C-alpha beads as a LAMMPS data file, in Angstrom:
LAMMPS data file: protein, C-alpha beads

181 atoms
180 bonds

1 atom types
1 bond types

-500.0 500.0 xlo xhi
-500.0 500.0 ylo yhi
-500.0 500.0 zlo zhi

Masses

1 110.0

Atoms # bond

1 1 1 -268.867 358.732 -2.964
2 1 1 -265.904 360.028 -3.319
3 1 1 -265.471 358.210 -6.287
4 1 1 -267.821 359.974 -8.279
5 1 1 -266.725 363.238 -7.182
6 1 1 -264.336 365.048 -10.306
7 1 1 -260.438 365.603 -9.018
8 1 1 -261.405 369.236 -10.084
9 1 1 -263.789 370.439 -8.200
10 1 1 -261.106 370.870 -5.065
11 1 1 -259.634 373.356 -7.594
12 1 1 -262.491 375.665 -6.228
13 1 1 -263.348 374.080 -3.289
14 1 1 -260.476 374.607 -1.631
15 1 1 -259.322 377.753 -2.311
16 1 1 -262.884 378.666 -1.454
17 1 1 -262.240 376.984 2.009
18 1 1 -259.171 378.668 2.234
19 1 1 -260.689 382.294 1.355
20 1 1 -263.373 381.602 4.555
21 1 1 -261.153 380.343 6.831
22 1 1 -259.305 383.507 6.723
23 1 1 -261.822 385.578 6.828
24 1 1 -262.812 383.349 9.997
25 1 1 -259.232 383.956 11.317
26 1 1 -260.172 388.135 10.710
27 1 1 -260.115 389.025 14.549
28 1 1 -256.952 386.119 15.283
29 1 1 -254.414 388.486 16.435
30 1 1 -256.606 388.595 19.937
31 1 1 -256.887 385.572 20.398
32 1 1 -252.759 384.949 20.261
33 1 1 -252.022 387.465 22.363
34 1 1 -254.270 386.313 25.095
35 1 1 -252.815 382.282 24.633
36 1 1 -249.204 382.931 23.742
37 1 1 -246.258 384.745 24.738
38 1 1 -245.653 387.300 21.404
39 1 1 -242.396 387.575 20.627
40 1 1 -242.822 390.341 17.889
41 1 1 -245.186 392.934 17.409
42 1 1 -248.372 391.458 15.972
43 1 1 -251.023 394.179 14.464
44 1 1 -254.407 393.401 13.346
45 1 1 -253.438 395.115 10.016
46 1 1 -250.288 392.639 9.725
47 1 1 -252.150 389.784 10.200
48 1 1 -254.953 390.575 7.740
49 1 1 -252.038 391.232 4.957
50 1 1 -251.102 387.786 5.260
51 1 1 -254.894 386.404 5.330
52 1 1 -255.803 388.374 2.264
53 1 1 -252.289 387.332 0.290
54 1 1 -252.406 383.404 1.410
55 1 1 -256.316 383.684 -0.257
56 1 1 -254.802 385.364 -2.957
57 1 1 -252.005 382.396 -3.415
58 1 1 -255.153 379.821 -3.252
59 1 1 -256.727 381.754 -6.184
60 1 1 -253.071 381.674 -7.652
61 1 1 -253.031 377.780 -7.048
62 1 1 -256.605 377.452 -8.365
63 1 1 -255.593 379.230 -11.783
64 1 1 -252.579 377.676 -13.032
65 1 1 -253.633 374.305 -12.077
66 1 1 -256.787 374.513 -13.623
67 1 1 -254.816 375.607 -16.884
68 1 1 -252.723 372.544 -17.208
69 1 1 -253.608 369.756 -18.927
70 1 1 -251.402 367.283 -17.777
71 1 1 -253.107 365.944 -14.635
72 1 1 -250.611 364.578 -12.682
73 1 1 -248.337 368.141 -12.900
74 1 1 -251.671 369.955 -12.120
75 1 1 -252.470 367.792 -8.988
76 1 1 -248.836 367.550 -8.233
77 1 1 -248.451 371.467 -7.727
78 1 1 -251.815 371.711 -6.227
79 1 1 -250.848 369.090 -3.681
80 1 1 -248.418 371.987 -2.309
81 1 1 -251.651 373.591 -1.663
82 1 1 -253.407 370.999 -0.244
83 1 1 -250.978 370.053 2.231
84 1 1 -250.310 373.659 3.656
85 1 1 -254.208 373.833 4.013
86 1 1 -253.963 370.597 5.831
87 1 1 -251.103 371.617 7.745
88 1 1 -252.855 374.693 8.946
89 1 1 -256.326 372.810 9.636
90 1 1 -254.531 370.151 11.886
91 1 1 -252.954 373.205 13.852
92 1 1 -256.063 374.736 14.275
93 1 1 -257.061 371.208 15.546
94 1 1 -254.622 370.822 17.686
95 1 1 -254.527 374.540 19.072
96 1 1 -258.436 374.543 19.944
97 1 1 -257.556 371.092 22.473
98 1 1 -254.142 372.347 23.774
99 1 1 -255.928 375.875 24.480
100 1 1 -259.056 374.077 25.438
101 1 1 -261.322 376.893 23.712
102 1 1 -262.581 378.011 20.015
103 1 1 -259.447 378.764 17.609
104 1 1 -260.193 381.334 15.365
105 1 1 -260.190 379.238 11.611
106 1 1 -261.494 375.928 14.088
107 1 1 -264.325 375.308 11.669
108 1 1 -263.393 376.182 8.069
109 1 1 -259.390 375.524 8.531
110 1 1 -259.716 372.934 11.352
111 1 1 -263.102 370.819 10.245
112 1 1 -263.884 371.605 6.682
113 1 1 -259.976 372.607 5.320
114 1 1 -258.994 368.998 7.006
115 1 1 -261.462 367.239 5.952
116 1 1 -261.644 368.167 2.091
117 1 1 -258.209 368.398 2.247
118 1 1 -257.903 364.508 3.484
119 1 1 -260.800 363.593 0.791
120 1 1 -258.350 365.506 -2.156
121 1 1 -255.608 363.253 -0.846
122 1 1 -257.465 359.587 -0.794
123 1 1 -258.671 360.317 -4.200
124 1 1 -255.162 361.381 -5.260
125 1 1 -253.843 357.793 -4.099
126 1 1 -256.665 355.583 -4.547
127 1 1 -256.921 356.607 -8.603
128 1 1 -253.307 357.020 -9.083
129 1 1 -253.255 360.830 -10.294
130 1 1 -250.208 361.626 -8.521
131 1 1 -247.230 359.268 -8.300
132 1 1 -246.639 358.168 -4.611
133 1 1 -243.156 359.131 -4.843
134 1 1 -244.577 362.661 -5.431
135 1 1 -247.169 362.411 -2.929
136 1 1 -244.889 360.971 -0.196
137 1 1 -242.593 364.048 0.358
138 1 1 -244.895 366.602 0.126
139 1 1 -247.676 364.797 2.758
140 1 1 -244.986 364.095 5.053
141 1 1 -244.206 367.868 5.835
142 1 1 -247.255 367.391 8.181
143 1 1 -245.267 365.449 10.192
144 1 1 -242.617 368.344 11.532
145 1 1 -245.233 370.994 11.489
146 1 1 -247.456 368.851 13.948
147 1 1 -244.636 367.978 16.266
148 1 1 -243.483 371.974 16.084
149 1 1 -247.556 372.994 16.853
150 1 1 -247.446 370.627 20.061
151 1 1 -243.821 371.947 21.223
152 1 1 -244.688 375.660 20.747
153 1 1 -247.542 375.086 22.877
154 1 1 -245.832 373.815 25.524
155 1 1 -243.314 376.462 24.964
156 1 1 -245.842 379.083 25.187
157 1 1 -245.187 380.487 21.615
158 1 1 -246.536 380.882 18.060
159 1 1 -245.486 377.537 15.859
160 1 1 -242.504 378.302 14.062
161 1 1 -244.283 378.714 10.857
162 1 1 -246.834 380.875 11.762
163 1 1 -244.229 383.469 13.682
164 1 1 -242.032 383.675 10.260
165 1 1 -244.926 384.225 8.340
166 1 1 -246.385 386.898 10.823
167 1 1 -242.543 388.552 11.425
168 1 1 -242.926 388.608 7.577
169 1 1 -246.454 390.359 6.934
170 1 1 -245.491 393.256 9.780
171 1 1 -242.334 393.902 7.697
172 1 1 -244.529 394.381 4.768
173 1 1 -246.980 396.362 7.041
174 1 1 -244.550 398.352 8.114
175 1 1 -242.479 398.852 4.450
176 1 1 -246.171 399.837 3.153
177 1 1 -246.417 402.895 6.362
178 1 1 -243.175 403.839 5.317
179 1 1 -244.356 404.347 1.495
180 1 1 -241.710 401.835 0.553
181 1 1 -243.479 399.436 -1.102

Bonds

1 1 1 2
2 1 2 3
3 1 3 4
4 1 4 5
5 1 5 6
6 1 6 7
7 1 7 8
8 1 8 9
9 1 9 10
10 1 10 11
11 1 11 12
12 1 12 13
13 1 13 14
14 1 14 15
15 1 15 16
16 1 16 17
17 1 17 18
18 1 18 19
19 1 19 20
20 1 20 21
21 1 21 22
22 1 22 23
23 1 23 24
24 1 24 25
25 1 25 26
26 1 26 27
27 1 27 28
28 1 28 29
29 1 29 30
30 1 30 31
31 1 31 32
32 1 32 33
33 1 33 34
34 1 34 35
35 1 35 36
36 1 36 37
37 1 37 38
38 1 38 39
39 1 39 40
40 1 40 41
41 1 41 42
42 1 42 43
43 1 43 44
44 1 44 45
45 1 45 46
46 1 46 47
47 1 47 48
48 1 48 49
49 1 49 50
50 1 50 51
51 1 51 52
52 1 52 53
53 1 53 54
54 1 54 55
55 1 55 56
56 1 56 57
57 1 57 58
58 1 58 59
59 1 59 60
60 1 60 61
61 1 61 62
62 1 62 63
63 1 63 64
64 1 64 65
65 1 65 66
66 1 66 67
67 1 67 68
68 1 68 69
69 1 69 70
70 1 70 71
71 1 71 72
72 1 72 73
73 1 73 74
74 1 74 75
75 1 75 76
76 1 76 77
77 1 77 78
78 1 78 79
79 1 79 80
80 1 80 81
81 1 81 82
82 1 82 83
83 1 83 84
84 1 84 85
85 1 85 86
86 1 86 87
87 1 87 88
88 1 88 89
89 1 89 90
90 1 90 91
91 1 91 92
92 1 92 93
93 1 93 94
94 1 94 95
95 1 95 96
96 1 96 97
97 1 97 98
98 1 98 99
99 1 99 100
100 1 100 101
101 1 101 102
102 1 102 103
103 1 103 104
104 1 104 105
105 1 105 106
106 1 106 107
107 1 107 108
108 1 108 109
109 1 109 110
110 1 110 111
111 1 111 112
112 1 112 113
113 1 113 114
114 1 114 115
115 1 115 116
116 1 116 117
117 1 117 118
118 1 118 119
119 1 119 120
120 1 120 121
121 1 121 122
122 1 122 123
123 1 123 124
124 1 124 125
125 1 125 126
126 1 126 127
127 1 127 128
128 1 128 129
129 1 129 130
130 1 130 131
131 1 131 132
132 1 132 133
133 1 133 134
134 1 134 135
135 1 135 136
136 1 136 137
137 1 137 138
138 1 138 139
139 1 139 140
140 1 140 141
141 1 141 142
142 1 142 143
143 1 143 144
144 1 144 145
145 1 145 146
146 1 146 147
147 1 147 148
148 1 148 149
149 1 149 150
150 1 150 151
151 1 151 152
152 1 152 153
153 1 153 154
154 1 154 155
155 1 155 156
156 1 156 157
157 1 157 158
158 1 158 159
159 1 159 160
160 1 160 161
161 1 161 162
162 1 162 163
163 1 163 164
164 1 164 165
165 1 165 166
166 1 166 167
167 1 167 168
168 1 168 169
169 1 169 170
170 1 170 171
171 1 171 172
172 1 172 173
173 1 173 174
174 1 174 175
175 1 175 176
176 1 176 177
177 1 177 178
178 1 178 179
179 1 179 180
180 1 180 181
Protein backbone atom coordinates (compact mmCIF):
# COMPACT_ATOMS: atom_id res chain seq x y z
CA UNK A 1 0.00 0.00 0.00
CA UNK A 2 2.71 2.50 1.00
CA UNK A 3 4.66 1.78 -2.20
CA UNK A 4 1.91 3.48 -4.22
CA UNK A 5 2.13 6.68 -2.17
CA UNK A 6 4.34 9.48 -3.47
CA UNK A 7 6.86 10.69 -0.89
CA UNK A 8 5.84 14.26 -1.73
CA UNK A 9 2.38 13.76 -0.21
CA UNK A 10 4.06 13.70 3.21
CA UNK A 11 5.30 17.26 2.58
CA UNK A 12 1.63 18.26 2.79
CA UNK A 13 0.14 15.71 5.19
CA UNK A 14 2.69 15.98 8.02
CA UNK A 15 2.62 19.82 8.31
CA UNK A 16 -1.20 19.69 8.08
CA UNK A 17 -1.42 17.08 10.86
CA UNK A 18 1.13 19.12 12.83
CA UNK A 19 -1.08 22.22 12.53
CA UNK A 20 -4.22 20.34 13.61
CA UNK A 21 -2.21 18.78 16.44
CA UNK A 22 -1.12 22.23 17.62
CA UNK A 23 -4.75 23.39 17.60
CA UNK A 24 -5.66 20.29 19.65
CA UNK A 25 -3.17 21.58 22.26
CA UNK A 26 -4.75 25.06 22.36
CA UNK A 27 -5.68 24.70 26.04
CA UNK A 28 -2.84 22.46 27.22
CA UNK A 29 -1.74 24.86 29.96
CA UNK A 30 -4.57 23.58 32.18
CA UNK A 31 -3.36 20.01 31.65
CA UNK A 32 0.22 20.99 32.49
CA UNK A 33 -0.86 22.74 35.69
CA UNK A 34 -3.00 19.80 36.80
CA UNK A 35 -0.34 17.15 36.10
CA UNK A 36 3.10 18.68 36.60
CA UNK A 37 5.02 20.80 39.05
CA UNK A 38 5.55 23.78 36.75
CA UNK A 39 8.92 25.44 37.34
CA UNK A 40 8.13 28.67 35.46
CA UNK A 41 5.24 30.97 34.58
CA UNK A 42 3.51 29.26 31.67
CA UNK A 43 0.57 31.20 30.23
CA UNK A 44 -2.05 30.49 27.58
CA UNK A 45 -0.52 33.26 25.45
CA UNK A 46 3.03 31.90 25.66
CA UNK A 47 1.79 28.39 24.88
CA UNK A 48 -0.32 29.53 21.96
CA UNK A 49 2.55 31.63 20.64
CA UNK A 50 4.65 28.47 20.49
CA UNK A 51 1.82 26.51 18.82
CA UNK A 52 1.52 29.20 16.16
CA UNK A 53 5.29 29.38 15.59
CA UNK A 54 5.59 25.61 15.31
CA UNK A 55 2.77 25.51 12.77
CA UNK A 56 4.64 28.12 10.71
CA UNK A 57 7.85 26.09 11.01
CA UNK A 58 6.02 23.05 9.62
CA UNK A 59 4.76 25.13 6.70
CA UNK A 60 8.26 26.56 6.17
CA UNK A 61 9.80 23.06 6.02
CA UNK A 62 7.15 22.00 3.53
CA UNK A 63 7.70 24.98 1.22
CA UNK A 64 11.48 24.60 1.34
CA UNK A 65 11.42 20.87 0.67
CA UNK A 66 8.89 21.18 -2.17
CA UNK A 67 11.29 23.57 -3.89
CA UNK A 68 14.41 21.42 -3.65
CA UNK A 69 14.71 19.26 -6.73
CA UNK A 70 17.15 16.75 -5.21
CA UNK A 71 14.98 14.16 -3.38
CA UNK A 72 17.76 13.06 -1.01
CA UNK A 73 18.46 16.62 0.14
CA UNK A 74 14.78 17.61 0.38
CA UNK A 75 13.92 14.52 2.39
CA UNK A 76 16.98 14.79 4.62
CA UNK A 77 15.81 18.27 5.59
CA UNK A 78 12.19 17.18 5.99
CA UNK A 79 13.34 14.26 8.14
CA UNK A 80 14.32 16.78 10.82
CA UNK A 81 10.72 18.01 11.05
CA UNK A 82 9.35 14.47 10.96
CA UNK A 83 11.70 13.36 13.74
CA UNK A 84 10.56 16.29 15.87
CA UNK A 85 6.90 15.40 15.23
CA UNK A 86 7.64 11.75 16.10
CA UNK A 87 9.30 12.79 19.35
CA UNK A 88 6.35 15.03 20.19
CA UNK A 89 3.78 12.41 19.18
CA UNK A 90 5.44 9.66 21.21
CA UNK A 91 5.64 12.07 24.16
CA UNK A 92 1.87 12.55 23.94
CA UNK A 93 1.33 8.79 23.81
CA UNK A 94 3.64 8.24 26.79
CA UNK A 95 2.17 11.08 28.82
CA UNK A 96 -1.36 9.78 28.21
CA UNK A 97 -0.26 6.36 29.45
CA UNK A 98 1.74 7.73 32.39
CA UNK A 99 -0.93 10.18 33.58
CA UNK A 100 -3.76 7.75 32.76
CA UNK A 101 -5.80 10.58 31.23
CA UNK A 102 -6.24 12.31 27.90
CA UNK A 103 -3.26 14.50 27.07
CA UNK A 104 -4.18 17.34 24.67
CA UNK A 105 -2.33 16.42 21.48
CA UNK A 106 -2.88 12.69 21.90
CA UNK A 107 -5.13 12.21 18.85
CA UNK A 108 -3.44 14.31 16.16
CA UNK A 109 0.10 14.20 17.54
CA UNK A 110 0.19 10.87 19.32
CA UNK A 111 -1.94 8.76 17.02
CA UNK A 112 -1.99 10.43 13.60
CA UNK A 113 1.32 12.30 13.73
CA UNK A 114 3.21 9.24 14.92
CA UNK A 115 1.50 7.05 12.32
CA UNK A 116 2.26 9.37 9.40
CA UNK A 117 5.79 10.01 10.67
CA UNK A 118 6.45 6.27 10.91
CA UNK A 119 5.00 5.74 7.42
CA UNK A 120 7.29 8.45 6.07
CA UNK A 121 10.34 6.90 7.77
CA UNK A 122 9.48 3.43 6.44
CA UNK A 123 9.11 4.81 2.91
CA UNK A 124 12.43 6.69 3.15
CA UNK A 125 14.29 3.56 4.20
CA UNK A 126 12.42 1.10 1.94
CA UNK A 127 13.01 3.21 -1.15
CA UNK A 128 16.51 4.34 -0.06
CA UNK A 129 15.52 7.97 -0.63
CA UNK A 130 17.83 9.17 2.15
CA UNK A 131 21.14 7.44 2.87
CA UNK A 132 21.17 5.47 6.14
CA UNK A 133 24.17 7.50 7.36
CA UNK A 134 21.80 10.51 7.35
CA UNK A 135 18.64 8.74 8.50
CA UNK A 136 20.06 6.91 11.54
CA UNK A 137 21.69 9.84 13.39
CA UNK A 138 18.63 12.05 12.93
CA UNK A 139 16.06 9.46 13.99
CA UNK A 140 18.15 8.19 16.90
CA UNK A 141 17.41 11.54 18.61
CA UNK A 142 14.05 9.98 19.53
CA UNK A 143 15.68 7.75 22.17
CA UNK A 144 17.04 10.38 24.59
CA UNK A 145 13.81 12.38 24.25
CA UNK A 146 11.74 9.34 25.27
CA UNK A 147 14.03 8.61 28.23
CA UNK A 148 13.66 12.24 29.31
CA UNK A 149 9.87 12.04 28.95
CA UNK A 150 9.64 8.98 31.22
CA UNK A 151 12.11 10.46 33.72
CA UNK A 152 10.31 13.80 33.76
CA UNK A 153 7.04 12.12 34.69
CA UNK A 154 8.75 10.36 37.59
CA UNK A 155 10.08 13.78 38.69
CA UNK A 156 6.63 15.33 38.09
CA UNK A 157 8.10 17.84 35.60
CA UNK A 158 7.56 18.62 31.94
CA UNK A 159 10.07 16.99 29.56
CA UNK A 160 13.15 19.21 29.21
CA UNK A 161 12.58 19.92 25.51
CA UNK A 162 9.01 21.10 26.18
CA UNK A 163 10.04 23.14 29.23
CA UNK A 164 12.76 24.97 27.27
CA UNK A 165 10.42 25.70 24.37
CA UNK A 166 7.81 27.09 26.75
CA UNK A 167 10.38 29.21 28.61
CA UNK A 168 11.45 30.69 25.28
CA UNK A 169 7.86 31.42 24.21
CA UNK A 170 7.19 33.03 27.62
CA UNK A 171 10.28 35.22 27.05
CA UNK A 172 8.93 36.24 23.62
CA UNK A 173 5.51 36.97 25.15
CA UNK A 174 7.10 39.27 27.75
CA UNK A 175 9.11 41.10 25.07
CA UNK A 176 5.96 41.55 22.98
CA UNK A 177 4.02 42.96 25.93
CA UNK A 178 6.88 45.37 26.72
CA UNK A 179 6.89 46.53 23.10
CA UNK A 180 10.43 45.26 22.48
CA UNK A 181 9.35 43.02 19.59
